[in-house]
C-alpha angles and dihedrals in degrees: 000000000000091000089061094057106091123191127195147124137279102255132340105219106090120139092215090058088067088080100025105043113007126072120270117244096024116231120240113283093018118163123177094221094055089044096053092045086069089063104032139042095212142029127185116233103224098170089077088069087073105029139359118264119239116246092238090056091051090052090050091050091051090053092049094059095042093112091064110063092185094057120117130173125218120200135204117237112240117270085229086075103034102035105024093034093220112150101173110168096234094050092047090050093050091050092051093044091058093055100041093089091057093044094049091047090055091243101114116084100181148317120258119218104203114195128190124246089257090065097093129173106275133140090256094049092045090055091049090048089055091046091054091049091053092045092057097032092137092071135058106254134208124186128209113206121186099187119082093226088083089069091072116116093245091049093052088046089060090054091051096043092053096037096241118153119235115234109219110209143193110210140147113291117247137144112320093346121157109267124214110291141173102212124156115190101159139017089281122076118200134187129179124187111201100176127247139260138182093214106144124233098018106160092186135017091244088067091065098036097126094055092046093050090054095050119113114201116227121231089252092055091047090049089059089055092044088065092051093045093051090050091052094042093052090068106024125089089221131006126198123198115191130185119202103181094110102167112119089353093291091143088060092048094052094042090052091049093049097050090048091050089049092049095235096121140020118259099265126140139179113270096234091051092051091055090061101035105037096146095049092045098041109145094025120125117240137195099245147354115309120244121205122243117216091240109019096172091052092048092052095049103039101055089231129102116248112217 
């Protein structure tokens, strides 16, 4: 089952990864998606949360991961649907059209419906949840809930009845927030690690996003999630594990660590990343000799390269 547990990051197009993750200087023809597909078997498309992707771009993405037969994308459903609750036929059609090339190529694992903390389990929200499921019935769906009310038996029953996967998350703790779980409600297992923060008074995770993005999970913290992921993966057809703490490439570090702990990939890491996270990536193979930064600890924590 280990081969069906895929680890990766949320997105790949971050300007600050040019100096923290990707080679410097970049070789001719370099593309970050093709590069990361050498290290991971999945990446989450987060740009679709804001706008639909064009079909020609989807076809290009499928071509870029062709060298990795195990690779599958996941994609976030647009906030237009989940947050604004607008399901206009033309917009829904445009969103689906952009993803058909990936789906038909066998490269799309599922769509992720990410809901805000304010989306609690109520009769009205349950009905909208079902409506969304029916609107995007062509695709496997997973839903991320940030409010603990969705842990109720009747809420989980809705997931099971409508074959929607439950996204198990790690997030900052605040009032009635979703705690760490290991639920499996469909054939697809899903885990997202958002980072943590001790910022007081955060009513929603979005309010502490900067601190979360800059959080590096320790090996002990990852080991706790390894147990949950193995439990999910033992029963799921496919399991996706996504890290979202993008500052200074920390999402890449933690995703690499997790897949090595799970035994799904060899311990290999990008050279630039190893320069900045030597302790976390100790024992990983790299593509060239390491060069010291003047202030390695500062470089790893700031999200900026130190020349």
